[in-house]
C-alpha positions, 0 to 999 in steps of 0.5 A: 524928864520923868516929871515932864513925861508924867505931866504930858500924860496927865498924871501930874499938874504943875502949880506955877504959883507954888512952883510945885507939882501935884497929882492930876486927875489922870493919876486916878485912872491908874488907881481905879484900874488897879482897884477894879481888877482886884476881884477880892473886893467884889467877893468880900464886899457883901460879907464885909457889909453884913459884918459892919451892919451886924457889929455896928462898926467899920470893916475894911480890907487892906493890902500892904504898902511898905510899913503901912496898910492901904484900905482897898475896900471899906464898909460901914454900918449906917447906924454906927459912929464911924471912924474917919477912914475910907477907901485909900486910907493908910494905917500902920502895920505895927500897932493896928489889928489889921497890920498885926494880922498881916504881919502874922501871916507873912512868910518869916523872912519877909516878916523879919525884914519888916520888923527890922524896919519897924524897929528903926522907925519906932525907935524908943517905942519899939519894945512896947510895939514889939510886945503888941506884935508878939501878943497878936501872933499868939492871939492869932494862933490861939483865937484866930484874930488879933486885937488892938485896943487903944494901941494905934489910937487911944479911942479905937478898938479893932480886931483883925484877921489875915487872908492868904488867897490860894491864887497867890495874889498876895496877903490881905487883911481885914479889920472890924473896928469902932470907937472905944466907947462902942467896942471894948476888949470883950 
């Protein structure tokens, strides 16, 4: 019944040849409406673009979706070699600068819950991932930002900072990243 209703509303299309369903253009209306009502995007965008131009890099604003972050705004410098990420891209919380910044800003109870789920997902990699998360928390406390140097993708270097709006609209995070040959740890 749910599939039928979503199809009738234009959110799903039935692919008879494959006997499957896929998202239909009507589903974009839901996402677009959500994005346009996020005032933080309009406020942050000019500053993000200025930083992207200054650094010759990519700057994104993300919001948590389960164990990932979803890019809700993205700016890139015209002159830089770019990462293949854009609005709607998903990146992991555990190994990215943006994700680690988000984790550090979460209330302890929520962070602990996420860490338990990340540990299950990462399995054998968990000790190394946990070390990176703990280092990021220390970096955020001492430097005001987190780092991920080749920990998410070996050829990507990024910094991240959390944003906790006073209006209680949720916790967001920013990143600024570029290919490793363009950015190094320093």
